[in-house]
N, C-alpha and C positions, 0 to 999 in steps of 0.2 A: 277508283283505284288510287290509293295513296302512294307515297314514295316508297314504302316498304315493298309494295307489289312490283314496282318497277325493278327494284334490286333483286327480287326473288325470281322473277319470271324469265322468259326466254331472252328478253332484252338484257336482263341482268347477267345472264350467262355469257352473252356476246360481249357485254361490257367488261366483265372480269377477264375473259379470255384475251380480248384485245389489249387491255391494259397490261396483262402479264407479258404478252408478246412484245409490246413496246418498251416496257421498263425492266424486264428481266425479273419480275417479282413472281413469287409462287401464288397459286390461287388463294391460299389462306391469307397471305400478306395483302394482296389486292383487295380481297373482300373486306379485310379489317379496315383498311384506309377508306374505301368507298362507303362502307356502312357507317363509319364515324363521320366522314366529311359531308355526306349528302344532307343530313338534317341540319347541320351547322350552316351550310350555305343557304338552304331554304329558310332557315330561321332568320338569317341576315336579310334576305330578300323581303321577308314579311315585315321586319322592323323598318326597312327602308320604304316599304309601301305605305307606312303610316303617315308619311308626309306628302304634301301635294307635289313637291319637286321630285321626291324619290319615286312616287308612284308614276309620275309622268315619264321619268327615265326608263322605268321597267316596262311600262306599256309601250313605249316607243321601241324598245328592244324586241318586244314580242312580235312586232311587225316583220322583223327579220327572222326571228327564231319561231317558226310556225309549226315545228314538229317534224318537218321533213327529214331532219337528221336521224330520226328514229327508224326511218324506212331503209337506211343504208348505214347502219351503225358500224359494221365491219369495215366499210369503205372509209368512213371518217377516221376511225381509229388506225387504219393502216396508212393513212395519207401522210402522217408525220407532221402535219401543219396544225399546231394548236395555238396559234397567235390570237385567235378569237377568244379562246379560253383565258389567256393571260389578260386580255382587255376586260373581260367580264369580272375576273377576280379583282382587278384593280378597282372597279366600281363597287363590288360587293364587300370586299375585305379592307380596301384602302391600305393604310399603313400597318394594319394588323396581319397582313399576309404572312410575313416571316414568323411572327409569333404563333400563328395558327399552325403553320407547317412544322415548326419545331415541336409544338405540343403534340401534334399527331404523330410525329416521328418518335418522340419519347414514349408515347403510350402504345404504339403498335410495333415498335422495333424496326420499322422500315426507314431507310435513310431519308433525311429531309429533302435531298435532291430528287429522289424518286417520288416522295409525297408531292413535291411541287409539280412534277410532271403529271401525276395522277389528277391533281386538282385542275390543271389546265385542260385535261381531257374531259373531266367530269362536268365542268361548268357549262359548256355549250349543250351538253346532253340534258342537263337539268333544265336549262332555259327552253330547250326544245320540248321537253316533257310539259313544262308549264304552259308554253304556247299552245300545244295541242289540247290541253285541258281547258284553256281559255276559250278556244274555238268550240269545243264541245259544249261549253256553258253559254254559248251565244256571243262570244267575243266580249270579255270583261273590259269596261271602259273607264272605270274610276277607282280611286284608292280603296273605297269600302269593298267593292267587289273583288279587287285584287287581293286585299288582305284576307277576305273570307276564303278565296280560292286557295291561297297559300296555307291557311290554317287547316283546310280540309285535306290538303295533300300531306300535311304533317301529322294528321290525325287529330283534328280539333275536338271541340267539346261535343260535337254531334256524332263523333265516332266512338261507339261503345265497345271498348276493348280492342285487342289486336295490337300489332306492331306500331301502327300509327299513333295510337293514344299513348303507348309507352314512350315513343320519341317525344311526343308533346310534353309529357310529364317530366321527362329528364331535362328537356330544354328549359322548362320553366323553373330556373334555378332559384329565383327569389320568391316563388310562391304567389305571384300576383295574378296568375291566370293568363298571362300574356307571354308570348315568346318574343323576346326582344334582343337587341344587340348586346346588352349587358349579360343577359342569360347565355347567349351563344358563346361569347368570349369567356365568361366564367366557367361554362361547362367544359370548354376545350382545355382551359388552363387548370381546371380543378380548383377554381377559386370560390366555389360555392360556400356560403356560410351554413347551409342546411344539409348538404350532402357531401360525402367524401368520394374522391375518385373521379368526379366530373362526368361529362358525357361519355367519354370513351370507355371508361371502365364499366359504367352502367349499361351502355348500349351493347358493347361487345359481350358483356356477361349475359344479357338477355338473348342475344343471337346464338352464342356458343355454349351456353349453359355453365358459365363460370361465375364465381362469386366476386 
C-alpha cells in the first residue's frame, strides 16, 4: 500500500472528516491540502533519509511512531493536541515551513493558518504510517532500507502505474529519477524548469480531473 491508498481508504475518510471538524474546512478543501501535502512531506523524508544523520533521526523517531496512531485516528484528531506534529514539521521542513504553507494556501485557496493546522495533524499520521510499514518490512534499520521504503510508499520505480507513480513523477521536478528536497520545494512553489504549475496543480488535476 502506497501513500495514495492511505488517503483513499477508510483511514483517509477518517482523516478528512477529523481535519474538517478541527479546522472548519469543507471535505474538498481538506482533501486538497492533504493530497498535496502528503507527498511533499514524504519526499522531504526520503531526501533526509539519504544522509547518515538524517536517516538516524528518522529511524529513531520510528521507535515512537509505531503505527498505533492509525488504530485510533479519530481519537488523535479529536484530542486537539498536535504539538508532536509541529515538532516533526520543524525537522522535516525546517525554515521552509512558512513557504510551504503559503504555497499550499495559494494553490488550494485554504488559508495559511488552516493549512498550518492541517500539516500539524498530518505529520504524525504519516510518521505512524511509515512506522507501520517499516515493521511490516521487518523493521528497517539503515538509510538504504529507509530510502527504499519511502520510495515505495511514494510509488517508486517498482510501482507500475497508479497514483503512487504519478506522485513520484510529479515530485521528480529535475528529471534525475530521484525525489529530493529541491524537487519537493520546487514542486510546491511551482519553480520547476520543466513543468508549470508545480506539484499542487498536477496532483490535484490528477485526483479531481482538472487540467
